C-alpha positions as CSV (number, residue, x, y, z in Angstrom):
1,M,-1.0,28.8,16.6
2,E,-1.0,32.5,16.2
3,T,-4.2,34.4,17.2
4,I,-5.3,38.0,18.1
5,I,-6.6,38.9,21.5
6,F,-9.8,40.9,21.1
7,D,-11.3,41.0,24.6
8,Y,-10.9,40.1,28.2
9,G,-12.5,37.3,30.2
10,M,-14.0,37.7,33.6
11,N,-10.7,36.9,35.3
12,G,-8.5,39.1,33.0
13,E,-7.6,36.3,30.6
14,G,-7.2,37.2,26.9
15,V,-10.1,36.2,24.7
16,A,-9.3,35.0,21.1
17,K,-10.6,32.5,18.6
18,I,-8.8,29.3,17.8
19,D,-10.3,27.0,15.1
20,G,-13.5,29.1,15.2
21,K,-13.9,28.5,19.0
22,I,-13.6,31.1,21.8
23,A,-10.3,30.6,23.6
24,L,-9.3,32.0,27.0
25,I,-5.6,32.5,27.0
26,N,-3.5,33.4,30.1
27,N,-1.2,36.5,30.4
28,C,-2.5,38.3,27.4
29,L,-3.7,41.8,26.6
30,V,-6.2,43.1,24.1
31,D,-4.7,43.8,20.6
32,E,-1.8,41.4,21.2
33,V,-0.9,38.7,18.7
34,V,0.2,35.5,20.6
35,D,1.3,32.0,19.8
36,A,-0.9,29.8,21.9
37,E,-1.7,26.1,22.4
38,I,-4.8,24.5,23.7
39,V,-4.5,22.9,27.1
40,L,-8.2,22.1,27.7
41,D,-10.8,21.7,25.0
42,N,-14.4,22.1,26.0
43,K,-17.6,21.9,23.9
44,N,-18.1,25.7,23.6
45,Y,-14.7,27.1,24.5
46,C,-11.2,26.2,25.1
47,L,-8.4,27.1,27.5
48,A,-5.0,27.9,26.0
49,R,-1.5,28.7,27.2
50,T,0.7,31.5,25.8
51,N,3.9,30.2,24.2
52,K,5.1,33.5,22.8
53,I,3.9,37.0,22.5
54,V,4.4,37.9,18.8
55,K,3.1,41.5,19.0
56,K,3.0,43.3,22.4
57,S,0.3,45.7,23.5
58,K,1.3,49.2,24.5
59,N,-0.5,48.5,27.7
60,R,1.8,45.7,28.7
61,V,4.2,46.2,31.6
62,N,6.8,43.9,33.2
63,P,5.3,42.4,36.4
64,P,7.5,43.7,39.2
65,C,6.7,40.7,41.5
66,P,9.1,37.7,40.9
67,Y,6.3,35.3,41.9
68,F,3.6,36.7,39.5
69,Y,3.6,33.9,37.0
70,S,3.4,31.2,39.7
71,C,1.5,32.7,42.6
72,G,-2.3,32.8,42.5
73,G,-2.6,36.1,44.4
74,C,-2.5,38.6,41.6
75,A,-3.9,38.4,38.0
76,L,-3.2,41.8,36.4
77,Q,0.4,42.8,37.1
78,H,1.2,42.6,33.4
79,F,-1.5,45.3,32.8
80,S,-0.6,49.0,33.0
81,Y,-2.5,50.5,35.8
82,A,-4.7,52.5,33.3
83,E,-5.6,49.3,31.6
84,Q,-6.5,47.6,34.9
85,L,-9.0,50.4,35.6
86,K,-10.4,50.2,32.1
87,F,-10.7,46.4,32.4
88,K,-12.7,46.8,35.7
89,T,-14.9,49.5,34.3
90,D,-15.7,47.3,31.3
91,L,-16.1,44.2,33.5
92,V,-18.9,45.8,35.5
93,K,-20.6,47.2,32.4
94,K,-20.4,44.0,30.4
95,T,-21.6,41.8,33.3
96,L,-24.6,44.0,33.9
97,K,-25.5,43.8,30.2
98,K,-24.9,40.0,29.9
99,V,-26.6,38.9,33.2
100,A,-29.3,41.5,33.7
101,D,-29.7,43.2,30.3
102,I,-28.9,46.5,31.9
103,N,-27.3,49.1,29.7
104,Y,-25.7,51.9,31.7
105,D,-22.8,54.4,31.2
106,V,-20.7,53.1,34.1
107,S,-18.4,55.7,35.6
108,A,-14.7,55.1,35.2
109,C,-13.2,52.9,37.9
110,V,-11.8,55.0,40.7
111,G,-8.2,54.1,41.6
112,E,-4.8,55.5,42.5
113,E,-1.7,54.2,40.8
114,T,0.7,55.5,43.5
115,K,-1.1,53.2,46.0
116,S,-1.6,50.2,43.8
117,F,1.1,48.2,45.6
118,Y,1.7,47.6,49.4
119,Y,-1.8,48.5,50.1
120,R,-3.2,45.4,51.9
121,N,-3.5,45.9,55.7
122,K,-4.3,42.2,56.2
123,T,-2.8,39.1,54.6
124,A,-3.3,35.4,55.3
125,F,-0.3,33.2,54.3
126,Q,-0.4,29.4,53.8
127,V,2.1,27.4,55.8
128,K,3.4,23.9,55.0
129,N,6.9,23.9,56.5
130,K,7.4,26.8,54.2
131,I,5.2,29.9,53.8
132,G,3.6,31.6,50.8
133,F,0.5,31.4,48.6
134,Y,-1.1,28.7,46.5
135,A,-0.2,28.5,42.8
136,K,-2.9,29.4,40.4
137,Q,-5.8,26.9,40.5
138,T,-3.8,24.4,42.6
139,N,-2.9,23.6,46.2
140,D,0.8,23.7,45.4
141,L,2.5,26.2,47.8
142,V,4.7,28.9,46.2
143,E,7.2,30.0,48.8
144,I,7.7,33.7,48.9
145,D,10.0,36.2,50.7
146,S,7.7,39.2,50.4
147,C,4.3,40.2,48.9
148,M,4.2,43.3,46.8
149,I,0.5,44.1,47.6
150,S,0.9,43.6,51.3
151,A,1.9,46.4,53.6
152,P,5.7,46.7,54.5
153,T,5.0,45.7,58.1
154,I,3.3,42.5,57.0
155,N,6.4,41.7,55.0
156,E,8.6,42.4,58.0
157,V,6.5,39.9,60.0
158,L,6.8,37.4,57.2
159,K,10.6,37.7,57.4
160,I,10.6,37.1,61.1
161,F,8.2,34.1,60.8
162,K,10.4,32.5,58.1
163,T,13.3,32.5,60.6
164,F,11.0,30.9,63.2
165,L,10.1,28.2,60.7
166,Q,13.8,27.6,59.8
167,D,14.6,27.2,63.4
168,N,11.8,24.6,63.7
169,P,12.1,22.6,60.4
170,A,9.9,19.7,61.6
171,R,6.9,22.0,62.5
172,T,4.1,20.5,60.5
173,D,1.2,21.6,62.7
174,I,1.1,25.2,61.6
175,K,-1.5,26.0,58.9
176,N,-1.5,29.8,58.4
177,L,0.0,33.1,59.4
178,V,-2.4,36.0,59.5
179,V,-1.2,39.6,59.9
180,R,-3.3,42.8,60.2
181,T,-1.5,46.2,60.5
182,I,-3.1,49.6,60.7
183,D,-1.6,52.9,61.9
184,N,1.7,51.3,63.1
185,Q,-0.2,48.7,65.2
186,T,0.0,45.0,64.2
187,L,-2.0,41.9,65.2
188,I,-0.6,38.5,64.3
189,G,-2.3,35.1,64.4
190,V,-0.5,31.8,64.1
191,V,-3.1,29.2,63.1
192,A,-2.2,25.7,64.1
193,K,-3.7,22.3,64.7
194,K,-2.6,22.2,68.4
195,F,-1.0,24.3,71.1
196,L,2.5,25.7,70.3
197,N,5.1,27.5,72.3
198,L,5.4,30.8,70.5
199,S,7.4,32.7,73.1
200,K,10.6,32.9,71.0
201,F,8.6,34.1,68.0
202,Y,7.0,36.8,70.1
203,A,10.3,37.9,71.5
204,N,11.7,38.3,68.0
205,L,8.6,40.3,67.0
206,T,9.0,42.8,69.8
207,K,12.6,43.4,68.9
208,K,11.6,44.6,65.5
209,L,8.1,46.0,65.9
210,K,6.3,48.3,68.3
211,N,2.6,48.0,69.2
212,V,2.4,44.3,68.2
213,G,0.1,41.6,69.5
214,L,0.4,37.9,69.0
215,F,-2.3,35.2,69.1
216,L,-2.3,31.4,68.7
217,I,-5.4,30.2,66.9
218,I,-6.3,26.5,67.1
219,N,-8.0,25.2,64.0
220,T,-8.5,21.5,63.4
221,R,-11.0,22.0,60.5
222,K,-10.4,20.4,57.2
223,D,-12.0,23.0,55.0
224,N,-10.8,26.4,53.8
225,V,-11.8,28.4,56.9
226,I,-8.7,29.9,58.5
227,L,-9.8,31.8,61.6
228,T,-11.7,30.3,64.5
229,N,-12.8,31.7,67.9
230,N,-10.4,29.3,69.7
231,L,-7.6,31.8,70.2
232,T,-5.1,32.4,72.9
233,H,-3.5,35.8,73.5
234,I,0.3,35.3,73.7
235,G,1.3,38.9,74.4
236,G,1.1,42.5,73.3
237,I,-1.9,44.5,72.2
238,K,-5.2,42.9,71.7
239,E,-6.8,45.4,69.4
240,I,-5.9,48.2,66.9
241,K,-7.2,51.6,67.7
242,T,-7.8,53.8,64.6
243,T,-10.1,56.3,63.0
244,C,-12.2,56.6,59.8
245,L,-13.6,59.9,58.6
246,G,-13.7,61.2,62.2
247,I,-15.0,58.0,63.8
248,N,-12.9,56.3,66.5
249,Y,-13.1,52.5,66.4
250,G,-11.2,49.3,67.2
251,V,-10.2,46.5,64.9
252,D,-9.4,43.0,66.2
253,L,-7.8,40.1,64.4
254,L,-11.0,38.1,63.8
255,G,-13.5,40.7,62.7
256,F,-14.1,41.9,59.2
257,H,-12.4,45.0,58.1
258,Q,-11.6,46.3,54.6
259,T,-8.1,45.5,53.5
260,N,-7.6,48.8,51.6
261,I,-8.3,51.7,53.9
262,E,-7.7,54.4,51.2
263,M,-10.3,52.9,48.9
264,Q,-12.7,52.0,51.8
265,N,-12.8,55.7,52.7
266,Q,-13.5,56.7,49.1
267,I,-16.4,54.3,48.9
268,Y,-17.8,55.5,52.2
269,L,-17.6,59.1,51.0
270,K,-19.4,58.1,47.8
271,V,-22.2,56.5,49.8
272,L,-22.5,59.5,52.1
273,N,-22.6,61.8,49.0
274,L,-25.4,59.6,47.5
275,I,-27.5,60.1,50.6
276,D,-26.9,63.9,50.7
277,G,-30.6,64.3,50.0
278,C,-31.4,62.4,53.2
279,A,-33.3,64.6,55.7
280,K,-32.8,64.7,59.4
281,K,-36.1,62.9,59.8
282,D,-35.4,60.1,57.3
283,V,-35.0,56.5,58.2
284,V,-32.0,54.6,56.8
285,V,-31.3,50.9,57.0
286,N,-27.8,49.5,56.6
287,G,-28.2,45.9,55.6
288,F,-25.3,43.4,56.2
289,S,-23.8,46.1,58.4
290,G,-20.8,44.2,59.8
291,E,-19.1,45.9,62.7
292,G,-21.1,49.1,62.2
293,L,-18.6,51.6,60.8
294,L,-20.7,52.7,57.9
295,T,-23.8,52.7,60.1
296,V,-22.2,55.2,62.4
297,L,-21.1,57.4,59.5
298,I,-24.6,57.4,58.0
299,A,-26.1,58.3,61.4
300,K,-24.6,61.7,61.2
301,K,-26.7,62.5,58.2
302,C,-30.2,61.3,59.0
303,G,-32.8,60.9,61.7
304,K,-32.7,57.2,62.4
305,V,-30.5,54.3,61.3
306,F,-31.0,50.6,61.7
307,G,-28.0,48.3,61.3
308,I,-28.8,44.7,60.6
309,E,-26.1,42.0,61.0
310,I,-26.4,38.3,61.6
311,V,-22.9,37.6,63.0
312,K,-23.0,37.9,66.8
313,E,-19.4,39.1,67.2
314,S,-19.9,41.8,64.6
315,H,-23.2,42.9,66.1
316,F,-21.5,43.3,69.5
317,S,-18.7,45.3,67.9
318,S,-21.2,47.6,66.3
319,E,-22.9,48.2,69.7
320,T,-19.5,49.1,71.2
321,L,-18.7,51.4,68.3
322,K,-22.1,53.2,68.8
323,K,-21.4,53.7,72.5
324,D,-17.8,54.8,72.1
325,N,-18.8,57.5,69.7
326,K,-21.9,58.5,71.6
327,I,-24.3,58.0,68.7
328,A,-27.9,58.0,69.9
329,N,-29.9,57.5,66.7
330,I,-28.7,53.9,65.8
331,T,-30.6,50.7,66.5
332,N,-28.4,47.6,65.8
333,I,-30.4,44.5,65.1
334,L,-28.9,41.0,65.5
335,G,-30.6,38.9,62.9
336,D,-31.0,37.7,59.3
337,F,-31.4,40.7,57.0
338,N,-33.8,38.7,54.8
339,K,-36.3,38.5,57.7
340,E,-35.6,41.7,59.6
341,I,-36.0,44.0,56.7
342,T,-39.7,43.0,56.3
343,K,-40.4,44.2,59.9
344,L,-39.2,47.7,59.2
345,K,-41.6,50.3,57.7
346,N,-41.3,53.7,56.1
347,V,-37.6,53.2,55.1
348,D,-36.3,56.2,53.1
349,F,-32.8,54.8,52.2
350,L,-31.5,51.2,52.2
351,V,-27.8,50.7,52.0
352,L,-26.8,47.1,51.2
353,D,-23.3,45.8,51.6
354,P,-23.6,42.0,51.3
355,S,-21.0,39.2,51.0
356,K,-19.8,38.0,47.7
357,K,-22.9,35.8,47.1
358,G,-25.1,38.9,47.0
359,V,-28.5,39.5,48.5
360,G,-30.7,36.9,46.7
361,K,-33.8,36.9,44.6
362,Q,-36.5,36.7,47.3
363,T,-35.0,39.4,49.5
364,M,-34.5,41.8,46.5
365,Q,-38.2,41.3,45.7
366,N,-39.0,42.0,49.4
367,I,-37.3,45.4,49.3
368,I,-39.2,46.7,46.2
369,G,-40.9,50.0,47.2
370,I,-38.1,51.4,49.3
371,K,-37.5,54.9,47.9
372,N,-33.8,54.8,47.6
373,I,-31.3,51.9,47.5
374,I,-27.5,52.1,47.5
375,Y,-25.9,48.7,46.8
376,I,-22.2,48.1,47.5
377,S,-21.0,45.0,45.8
378,C,-17.7,43.0,45.6
379,N,-19.0,40.7,42.9
380,P,-20.3,42.0,39.5
381,I,-22.2,38.7,38.8
382,A,-24.1,38.7,42.1
383,L,-24.8,42.4,41.7
384,A,-26.2,41.9,38.2
385,K,-28.4,39.0,39.3
386,D,-29.8,41.0,42.2
387,L,-30.4,44.1,40.1
388,R,-32.2,42.0,37.5
389,E,-34.9,41.3,40.1
390,I,-35.9,44.9,40.7
391,K,-34.7,46.8,37.6
392,K,-38.2,47.4,36.2
393,F,-39.2,49.2,39.4
394,Y,-36.1,51.4,39.8
395,T,-34.2,54.0,37.9
396,I,-30.4,53.6,38.1
397,E,-28.9,57.0,39.0
398,D,-25.3,56.0,39.4
399,I,-22.9,53.1,39.0
400,S,-19.3,53.6,40.2
401,P,-16.6,51.0,40.3
402,F,-13.7,51.3,42.8
403,D,-10.3,49.6,42.6
404,M,-10.4,48.1,46.1
405,F,-7.9,45.4,45.1
406,P,-5.3,46.7,42.6
407,Q,-3.3,44.1,40.6
408,T,-6.1,41.6,41.0
409,N,-9.3,40.9,38.9
410,S,-11.6,42.0,41.8
411,V,-13.6,45.2,41.7
412,E,-16.0,46.9,44.2
413,T,-19.1,48.7,42.8
414,V,-21.5,51.2,44.3
415,V,-25.0,51.5,42.7
416,K,-27.7,54.1,43.4
417,L,-31.3,53.3,42.6
418,K,-34.5,55.4,42.9
419,F,-38.0,53.9,43.1
420,K,-40.1,54.7,40.1
421,G,-43.4,54.6,42.0
422,E,-43.0,58.2,43.3
C-alpha cells in the first residue's frame, strides 16, 4: 500500500497513515511516498515495513555502512546530516510539548558533519564465536569487520581480535570485547565467563599499537551488564592520561566517560557559559557528578562546589582528580543525590547530569527554590517528565540540544532554568 510520510517517530521511523491508523514505518524520511506493508497491527497504531520507496526525499542519502540495514547500532544513516540535526531539534521540542506541555523555541541541535563518523572513543562488541552487534530488536549477532562510528584504533583492535577468534574457533566462553581509545592510548577488555590465556592476543596488539593495555574481565552474570570489577591486568598501560579544557585527568576501562569528546567539550563549555553570572562567593552543586570532571571545571568559576555521586569508584576518582589538579574549593560527597541535596543550604546553582532514567518526581520537587538549575539530559522523555514537576516555579532561559551520538536517534540536551520566586 502506498502512503506519504508526514512525520518522524521517537526512534526516527517514518510516520504515516494506513487505513486511517497511525503507522510507524522503517527506513523512511518525511515527504517520501512509500509502498509499505503492515507487520504488526496494534489497537491504536501499526508497525509497517518498507517494500519500495516510490518517491525519495531530497534529504535521503545512501548509508555508507554495509551493515546499516541489519545492525542495530545506528538508526539515521539514511538521513542527510542536516536532517539528522533537524530531527533531533524537533524531537526535543515535540517531547517537551507532548509530555510536559512546555512550548519553547528550542535552539538548533549543535553538531559537526565532518566528525559524524569514527567519533566513538569506546565501543563494546558482542562475541559469540564471531564478533559484532545485535540486529535491530533481536539477539541475533551481525558479524562486522569494522564500525563506522567507532574510532579507527577501535577498528584496528577489532581486526586483531577477529584473528584471535579465528585461531581459537571453539572459544565459546568469551562474551564481549570492550575498547576505549583516547589520545593514542588504548585500553582493551576481553569479557569472559572464565580465565583465558590472552598472551598471544596481547603480543599481537603490541605489534600493531603503542600505549595499549589489556585486561581480562570475568563476568558470569546472565543479564545485560558487561563490565564487572573482577578484572585482571594482562599487560601494558592501566589508565589513559588526557586533558579536557585545561584539566588533567585519567580514564580507566571501567569508569564512565563520554564517548564523544568533541561534543562533550562543547556541552561543558555551554554549561560554563550558563553559569557565567556565578560569583566567586556562590555555591554550586553538581548532582550525579560521576568522576568529577565537570565539577572541577565549575570550581574555577565559583566560590564552593559540592559534587554528589553514589558510585564509590567514581567518587574516589573524583577525589583523585581534585587532588591532582590542586583544586581546593570542592567537596565531593559519596551518597544518594536524592538525600544529600536536602542537606545543603543556600545553593546558588544546581547542575544536574543524571542517568537515562532522569532525576525523578520527588527529587525534582525537593530542589524547588534553588535559584538556578542547569539540567544535562540524554533522554528527552525523562527530561520532560522532570521539568513537568517544576515548570510553574521556573522560567526556562535556554534549551540547547547537542548531537553527542551522530547517526543514532539519541540526543543530549542542556536546559537552563531560573527560579521565579526572586
